[in-house]
C-alpha positions as semicolon CSV with decimal commas, in nm:
position;residue;x (nm);y (nm);z (nm)
1;M;0,104;-0,338;-3,837
2;Q;0,153;-0,059;-3,591
3;T;-0,091;-0,020;-3,304
4;W;-0,118;0,328;-3,150
5;L;-0,216;0,365;-2,802
6;P;-0,406;0,670;-2,681
7;G;-0,268;0,960;-2,512
8;A;0,069;1,041;-2,378
9;V;0,258;0,890;-2,108
10;A;0,202;1,077;-1,784
11;T;0,585;1,182;-1,775
12;D;0,490;1,400;-2,071
13;E;0,139;1,508;-1,982
14;D;0,126;1,553;-1,601
15;P;-0,204;1,451;-1,476
16;G;-0,107;1,560;-1,091
17;E;-0,367;1,851;-1,048
18;S;-0,652;1,649;-1,229
19;V;-0,950;1,554;-0,991
20;A;-1,089;1,378;-1,308
21;F;-0,780;1,182;-1,353
22;A;-0,777;1,084;-0,983
23;L;-1,127;0,956;-1,015
24;D;-1,035;0,764;-1,322
25;L;-0,730;0,606;-1,147
26;A;-0,951;0,494;-0,853
27;E;-1,186;0,343;-1,112
28;F;-0,896;0,147;-1,262
29;I;-0,763;0,042;-0,915
30;R;-1,125;-0,086;-0,813
31;G;-1,162;-0,272;-1,150
32;V;-0,826;-0,450;-1,099
33;R;-0,907;-0,533;-0,739
34;A;-1,238;-0,684;-0,867
35;I;-1,063;-0,950;-1,080
36;D;-1,058;-1,283;-0,901
37;T;-0,736;-1,406;-0,770
38;G;-0,853;-1,765;-0,813
39;G;-0,730;-1,832;-0,465
40;R;-0,367;-1,738;-0,549
41;T;-0,171;-1,512;-0,298
42;F;0,139;-1,308;-0,345
43;G;0,442;-1,497;-0,496
44;G;0,709;-1,370;-0,259
45;N;0,917;-1,171;-0,518
46;G;0,932;-0,781;-0,547
47;R;0,686;-0,534;-0,399
48;G;0,352;-0,654;-0,266
49;G;0,425;-0,870;0,038
50;D;0,599;-0,793;0,364
51;L;0,743;-0,438;0,371
52;R;1,039;-0,564;0,616
53;S;1,160;-0,817;0,341
54;H;1,292;-0,512;0,160
55;D;1,520;-0,396;0,429
56;A;1,849;-0,516;0,250
57;W;1,744;-0,326;-0,067
58;M;1,652;-0,028;0,120
59;E;1,986;-0,023;0,275
60;T;2,146;-0,038;-0,062
61;C;1,939;0,260;-0,155
62;F;2,004;0,450;0,135
63;Q;2,402;0,405;0,073
64;R;2,376;0,487;-0,288
65;S;2,180;0,786;-0,210
66;E;2,401;0,970;0,026
67;R;2,499;1,242;-0,205
68;L;2,157;1,263;-0,352
69;L;1,904;1,279;-0,071
70;D;1,863;1,354;0,288
71;V;1,940;0,998;0,376
72;P;1,919;1,035;0,781
73;R;1,555;1,170;0,748
74;L;1,456;0,905;0,491
75;R;1,588;0,624;0,725
76;R;1,383;0,741;1,002
77;M;1,079;0,739;0,772
78;W;1,140;0,383;0,652
79;E;1,191;0,269;1,008
80;A;0,839;0,387;1,083
81;L;0,698;0,275;0,732
82;R;0,840;-0,077;0,748
83;E;0,651;-0,164;1,061
84;L;0,296;-0,122;0,912
85;P;0,122;-0,439;0,965
86;R;-0,101;-0,594;0,705
87;D;-0,458;-0,596;0,806
88;A;-0,692;-0,898;0,798
89;A;-0,781;-0,829;0,426
90;G;-0,608;-1,098;0,205
91;D;-0,436;-1,026;-0,130
92;A;-0,609;-0,864;-0,427
93;M;-0,525;-0,843;-0,778
94;T;-0,290;-0,558;-0,841
95;H;-0,125;-0,392;-1,160
96;G;0,184;-0,369;-0,944
97;D;0,365;-0,066;-1,115
98;L;0,146;0,233;-1,146
99;I;0,425;0,476;-1,223
100;P;0,390;0,787;-1,456
101;G;0,574;0,587;-1,754
102;N;0,306;0,315;-1,740
103;V;0,003;0,548;-1,739
104;L;-0,148;0,730;-2,050
105;V;-0,316;1,066;-2,024
106;T;-0,543;1,271;-2,257
107;D;-0,665;1,613;-2,171
108;G;-0,626;1,528;-1,792
109;R;-0,801;1,207;-1,799
110;L;-0,667;0,839;-1,784
111;A;-0,650;0,707;-2,146
112;G;-0,481;0,377;-2,066
113;V;-0,243;0,169;-1,843
114;I;0,037;-0,024;-1,998
115;D;0,295;-0,294;-1,860
116;V;0,060;-0,526;-1,709
117;G;0,298;-0,806;-1,700
118;G;0,322;-0,773;-1,309
119;L;-0,070;-0,813;-1,282
120;G;-0,124;-1,038;-0,989
121;P;-0,220;-1,087;-0,627
122;A;-0,060;-0,871;-0,371
123;D;-0,116;-0,621;-0,091
124;P;-0,412;-0,447;-0,182
125;A;-0,236;-0,110;-0,097
126;L;0,025;-0,190;-0,364
127;D;-0,149;-0,006;-0,647
128;L;-0,203;0,313;-0,404
129;V;0,168;0,400;-0,512
130;G;-0,007;0,563;-0,801
131;A;-0,143;0,834;-0,555
132;W;0,212;0,934;-0,462
133;H;0,380;0,887;-0,810
134;L;0,094;1,068;-1,000
135;L;-0,102;1,300;-0,791
136;E;-0,074;1,637;-0,600
137;A;-0,237;1,653;-0,260
138;G;-0,592;1,758;-0,354
139;P;-0,658;1,490;-0,612
140;R;-0,477;1,244;-0,403
141;R;-0,743;1,300;-0,131
142;M;-1,008;1,259;-0,391
143;L;-0,853;0,906;-0,497
144;R;-0,832;0,804;-0,123
145;D;-1,207;0,906;-0,067
146;E;-1,324;0,733;-0,378
147;L;-1,146;0,414;-0,266
148;D;-1,263;0,458;0,095
149;C;-0,909;0,360;0,216
150;D;-0,859;0,336;0,582
151;E;-0,547;0,478;0,749
152;L;-0,344;0,157;0,748
153;E;-0,394;0,082;0,388
154;W;-0,335;0,441;0,281
155;E;0,002;0,434;0,480
156;R;0,097;0,089;0,349
157;G;0,043;0,245;-0,015
158;K;0,282;0,530;0,088
159;A;0,532;0,304;0,213
160;W;0,535;0,089;-0,115
161;A;0,561;0,424;-0,328
162;F;0,865;0,518;-0,072
163;E;1,038;0,190;-0,144
164;Q;0,992;0,232;-0,520
165;A;1,087;0,589;-0,527
166;M;1,407;0,534;-0,321
167;G;1,532;0,285;-0,574
168;A;1,452;0,504;-0,870
169;V;1,645;0,808;-0,762
170;W;1,972;0,675;-0,760
171;Y;1,949;0,373;-0,992
172;Y;1,847;0,594;-1,286
173;V;2,023;0,914;-1,210
174;D;2,232;0,873;-1,505
175;S;2,061;0,624;-1,723
176;N;1,705;0,750;-1,709
177;P;1,688;1,100;-1,557
178;A;1,316;1,112;-1,597
179;M;1,279;0,809;-1,372
180;S;1,522;0,964;-1,117
181;R;1,313;1,281;-1,110
182;M;0,986;1,076;-1,066
183;G;1,145;0,914;-0,773
184;R;1,239;1,255;-0,631
185;R;0,916;1,399;-0,665
186;T;0,732;1,097;-0,501
187;L;0,970;1,127;-0,202
188;E;0,874;1,498;-0,184
189;R;0,525;1,432;-0,181
190;I;0,567;1,159;0,074
191;T;0,796;1,382;0,304
192;A;0,550;1,675;0,277
193;D;0,263;1,446;0,382
194;T;0,461;1,312;0,684
195;S;0,475;1,546;0,957
196;T;0,578;1,300;1,226
197;V;0,949;1,265;1,091
């Protein structure tokens, strides 16, 4: 028996300019955060813990990206982003991978989210990667306002998106060009928003 999912993946139907989509995404993130962690905390693997634990991976990304990206500028950005502290808030439930390929869209609205295998406790800022992977500046501001993110949480979300995008660009450049392009677009959004580097 086949099960048909609603909508198209966000790589095919780009919701980046949709305020309605941004508000839907905020509602989804809020709903996931409301799931009880049952006292569990981040397990220590992958994204969602301490940004600095990704330094070795990021060094690999910078080395592999030298012919693809402005690596000196991106290294400077990582040096600042990796120092962002966790605030007093503990871990919250997160989807963990809000990239365009895991988001379904219909007529500029969120129709569904797939690939929930990584659902678990992590830095609450982790799901803010969706703001950078999926949204242009105006709707991104709406998502931030709707979630009432403070500056530190917002910047950590940007840092997680940066880490993920850096890996996507070079790793998928030949095997999955759409993922590589997603990484590039995310980095373009982040660098456009980061005036200090």
